[in-house]
C-alpha positions in Angstrom: 27.1 -187.3 200.4 26.9 -186.5 203.9 31.0 -187.9 203.9 31.7 -186.4 200.5 30.6 -182.6 202.3 32.9 -183.0 205.2 35.8 -184.1 203.0 35.7 -181.6 201.0 35.2 -178.6 204.0 38.5 -180.8 205.8 40.4 -180.7 203.1 39.5 -177.5 201.1 38.8 -178.6 197.3 36.6 -177.8 195.1 33.5 -179.2 193.8 34.3 -178.3 190.5 36.5 -181.2 190.3 34.2 -183.7 191.7 32.9 -186.5 189.1 29.5 -187.3 190.8 26.9 -186.4 193.3 25.0 -188.6 195.6 21.7 -187.2 196.6 19.1 -189.9 197.4 15.8 -188.9 196.8 13.8 -185.9 195.7 14.1 -184.6 199.4 18.0 -184.7 199.3 17.8 -182.6 196.5 15.1 -180.3 197.7 17.2 -179.6 200.9 20.2 -178.6 199.0 18.4 -176.0 196.9 17.0 -174.7 200.1 20.4 -174.5 201.5 21.6 -172.3 198.5 18.3 -170.1 199.6 15.7 -171.0 196.8 12.4 -172.1 197.8 11.1 -174.2 195.2 7.6 -173.2 196.8 7.6 -170.0 194.8 7.6 -169.7 191.2 9.5 -166.6 190.7 12.8 -168.8 192.7 12.3 -172.1 190.1 11.9 -169.6 186.9 15.2 -167.6 188.2 16.6 -171.7 188.6 15.9 -172.3 185.1 17.1 -169.5 183.7 20.5 -170.5 185.3 20.3 -174.1 183.9 19.7 -172.7 180.6 22.7 -170.3 180.7 25.2 -173.2 181.3 23.9 -175.3 178.9 23.9 -172.8 176.5 27.4 -171.6 177.5 28.7 -175.4 177.3 27.5 -176.0 173.9 28.9 -172.4 172.7 32.0 -173.1 174.0 32.8 -176.4 174.1 30.1 -178.4 171.5 29.2 -180.4 174.2 26.0 -182.7 173.7 23.4 -182.4 176.0 20.9 -185.0 175.9 17.0 -183.7 175.5 16.2 -185.3 179.0 18.7 -183.4 180.8 17.6 -180.0 178.9 14.1 -180.8 180.3 15.0 -181.8 183.4 14.2 -179.6 186.2 16.9 -178.5 188.7 16.0 -181.1 191.1 15.6 -183.7 188.6 19.2 -182.7 187.4 20.8 -183.7 190.6 19.3 -187.2 190.9 20.5 -187.8 187.4 24.2 -186.6 188.5 23.8 -189.3 191.1 23.4 -192.3 188.7 25.4 -193.3 186.0 26.2 -193.3 182.3 26.7 -190.5 179.8 23.6 -188.7 181.2 24.9 -188.5 185.0 28.3 -186.9 183.0 25.9 -184.4 181.0 24.1 -183.7 184.3 27.6 -182.9 186.3 28.5 -180.5 183.3 25.6 -178.5 183.9 25.6 -178.5 187.3 29.1 -177.3 187.4 28.6 -174.4 184.9 25.3 -173.5 186.8 27.4 -173.4 190.3 30.0 -170.6 188.7 27.3 -168.6 186.2 24.9 -168.3 189.8 28.0 -167.3 191.6 28.7 -164.2 189.0 25.6 -163.1 188.4 24.7 -162.8 192.1 27.8 -160.2 192.6 26.5 -158.4 190.1 23.1 -158.7 191.7 24.8 -157.3 194.9 26.7 -154.9 193.2 23.4 -153.7 191.9 21.6 -153.3 195.0 21.2 -150.2 197.3 22.5 -151.9 200.3 26.1 -151.1 202.4 28.5 -154.4 203.4 26.3 -153.8 207.2 23.3 -154.2 205.9 24.7 -157.4 203.9 26.4 -158.7 207.4 23.3 -157.9 208.8 21.5 -160.8 206.6 24.0 -162.9 207.3 24.1 -162.5 210.8 20.5 -163.3 211.0 21.0 -166.4 208.6 23.3 -167.7 211.2 21.6 -166.7 214.7 18.3 -168.4 213.7 20.1 -171.9 212.5 22.7 -172.2 215.7 19.7 -171.0 217.8 17.6 -173.6 216.3 20.2 -176.1 217.5 20.3 -174.7 220.9 17.0 -175.0 221.9 17.8 -179.1 220.3 20.0 -179.8 222.8 22.9 -180.1 220.0 26.6 -180.3 221.7 27.5 -176.7 221.2 29.1 -175.4 224.4 30.1 -171.9 223.1 28.7 -169.8 220.1 30.3 -166.5 219.3 30.0 -164.1 216.0 31.8 -160.7 215.4 33.0 -158.0 212.7 36.6 -157.1 212.0 37.1 -154.1 213.5 39.0 -151.4 211.1 42.0 -151.1 212.8 42.1 -155.3 212.6 41.6 -155.1 208.8 44.3 -152.2 208.4 47.0 -154.1 210.7 46.0 -157.7 208.4 46.3 -156.6 204.9 49.6 -154.7 206.0 51.1 -158.0 207.4 49.9 -159.8 204.0 51.8 -159.8 200.8 48.5 -159.3 199.4 47.9 -155.7 200.6 44.6 -155.1 198.9 40.7 -155.4 200.5 39.3 -158.7 198.6 42.1 -160.9 200.5 40.2 -160.5 204.0 38.0 -163.2 204.1 37.0 -162.8 207.9 35.6 -159.3 208.2 32.4 -161.4 209.2 33.1 -164.5 211.6 31.4 -167.0 213.5 33.0 -169.3 216.1 31.6 -172.7 217.6 33.0 -174.7 220.4 31.5 -178.0 221.4 31.5 -180.5 223.9 33.9 -182.6 222.8 35.9 -183.6 220.0 33.5 -186.0 218.7 30.9 -183.5 217.9 32.7 -181.7 215.4 31.7 -183.9 212.5 27.9 -184.0 213.4 27.7 -180.0 214.0 29.9 -179.4 210.9 27.4 -181.4 208.6 24.3 -180.1 210.1 25.6 -176.9 209.4 26.4 -177.5 205.5 23.1 -178.9 205.6 21.0 -176.1 207.3 23.0 -173.0 207.2 25.4 -173.2 204.5 25.6 -175.2 200.7 28.7 -177.1 200.8 29.7 -176.4 197.5 30.3 -172.6 198.3 33.0 -173.2 200.8 35.8 -171.4 199.2 38.7 -173.8 197.8 42.1 -173.8 199.8 41.0 -171.6 202.0 40.3 -174.7 205.0 42.9 -174.8 208.0 42.6 -178.4 209.7 45.0 -179.1 212.6 42.2 -181.3 214.3 40.3 -183.4 213.0 42.0 -186.8 211.4 39.3 -187.0 208.6 39.8 -190.9 208.6 40.0 -191.9 212.2 36.9 -189.7 212.5 34.8 -190.9 210.3 35.6 -194.7 211.2 34.8 -193.6 214.6 30.9 -192.9 213.8 28.6 -196.4 212.8 27.3 -194.7 209.5 30.2 -193.4 208.5 32.8 -196.8 208.8 32.6 -198.3 206.0 32.1 -195.4 203.5 35.5 -193.7 205.1 37.6 -196.1 202.8 36.7 -195.1 199.7 38.2 -191.5 200.2 41.6 -190.9 200.0 43.7 -190.5 203.1 43.8 -186.9 204.5 45.0 -188.0 208.1 47.6 -185.5 207.7 46.4 -182.1 209.1 46.2 -179.3 206.8 48.4 -176.6 208.7 48.2 -172.6 208.4 50.1 -170.6 205.9 49.2 -167.8 208.3 53.2 -167.3 209.5 52.2 -165.7 213.1 49.8 -169.1 214.0 51.4 -171.1 216.6 52.3 -174.9 215.4 50.2 -175.4 218.8 47.4 -173.8 217.3 44.4 -176.4 217.1 41.5 -175.2 215.1 39.2 -176.1 212.3 38.8 -173.1 209.9 36.9 -172.6 206.6 35.5 -169.7 204.8 32.0 -170.2 202.9 30.2 -167.6 200.7 27.4 -167.8 202.3 24.0 -167.5 200.3 21.3 -164.8 201.1 18.2 -163.7 200.1 17.9 -159.8 199.1 14.7 -158.4 200.9 11.8 -157.4 198.9 12.4 -153.9 199.3 15.6 -153.8 198.3 15.4 -155.7 195.4 12.6 -154.0 193.9 14.8 -150.4 194.5 17.6 -151.9 192.6 17.6 -151.1 188.4 14.9 -154.0 186.5 18.0 -155.5 184.6 19.6 -156.4 187.9 16.0 -157.3 189.5 16.5 -160.2 186.9 19.4 -161.8 188.4 17.8 -161.9 192.1 16.2 -163.0 194.9 19.9 -164.4 196.3 23.2 -163.1 197.2 26.5 -164.3 198.8 28.6 -162.6 201.3 31.6 -164.3 202.5 32.6 -165.5 206.3 34.8 -167.4 207.9 33.7 -170.3 210.6 35.8 -171.6 213.2 35.1 -174.5 215.4 37.1 -176.1 217.8 35.9 -178.5 221.1 36.2 -177.2 224.5 39.1 -179.4 225.6 41.1 -178.1 222.7 39.8 -174.6 223.1 41.3 -174.5 227.2 44.7 -175.3 225.5 44.4 -172.5 222.9 44.1 -169.7 225.3 47.2 -170.1 227.1 51.3 -169.7 226.0 51.9 -169.2 222.2 48.7 -170.8 220.9 47.0 -168.0 222.6 44.9 -165.0 220.9 46.9 -162.5 222.5 50.4 -164.2 221.5 49.2 -164.1 217.9 48.5 -160.6 217.6 51.4 -159.3 219.5 53.5 -161.0 217.0 51.6 -159.7 214.1 51.6 -156.0 215.7 55.5 -156.3 215.9 55.7 -157.9 212.1 53.6 -155.4 210.5 55.8 -152.3 212.6 58.5 -153.6 211.4 57.4 -153.5 208.0 56.5 -150.0 208.3 59.4 -149.1 209.4 62.6 -151.1 207.6 59.9 -152.5 204.7 60.1 -156.5 204.3 
C-alpha cells in the first residue's frame, strides 16, 4: 500500500483506476480515514461516513443495477476498506462503493464549502495550520528536512499566470497556496513523501495528471529501500521522468511537484453559522494546494542559470507582455 501510494503521487494517476487496495489491519484503515480528516471516535463523523456510503450504494444500484452484497451494505467504512483489500466479488463490490464514495464526498464537501461563511483566506489558514502542525512534528522528530517554506500566490502573480495560459480562468490556478520541502538527500524524498501521505493528505485526493516528476526514478529508488525492493517489480516501469508541460520551465529544472485537494475540518462556529441543509454535509471541506519537494543538492543546482526561478519568471513576463501587445 505504501508503494502504491508513492507510485500514484509520482505518476499523477487516479485512484478511480485502481483495482484493489492493500490495507492489512483495522489500524491502517483507521489511519487512512484519519488522513481524510474524519475522527472515528466522534459519533457525528461515523454517521457522516455512513451517509456517504449509503449514497454511494444507492447511486451504483440506481445507475448501473450493480449488485451490492448485504455484507458490504452492513459493513462499516473501516471494514469496507479491509474487504476491498481481499479477493472475490465482495472485494470488487467494496472497491466500487469506495470509488463512488470518493466522488460523492468530494462533491458534497464542495457544496458545504460554498455554503459556509468563510473566505478563501479563512480556508487557507486552516490548511496552513494543518500543514505547519504536521511538518513541525516532523522537524521536532528529527526527520531529514532542511528547509520548509510556505506561501500564498500574490494577485499580480495570479494575473500573470492566467495571462500566460490558454485557459484564462481562475479555476486553472492550483498554486494559490503552496508548500516547498527540501530534504537532506535524494534518498530521503520517498520516505518523507510517504509520511506526508499518511499524516497530512490522503493519497486519493492527489489531483490526477498534475504531478511533475523530473527528479525521482520510481523503480530504482524503491529498490534501494529494503522493504520495497521485491514489491517494486510489481509496478509498471515508470522510470521515465514526467516533464513539465509549462513552456517557461527550463529542461534543466528538477523537482517533484504535485497538487493536493487537502481535506480540513470546518470550525464548529462556522458550521453552526451555515444553513441547516448545508450543515448536514459537514465536517470536512477541501482546499487545493501545491507541494514541491526537492533535495538540498538539486535545490542548489536549480537556483542557478536557466533553471532559476528568476529566469522562469522573466521568460513568463516577456511572453505575457508579447501576448498583451500582439496576441498569441
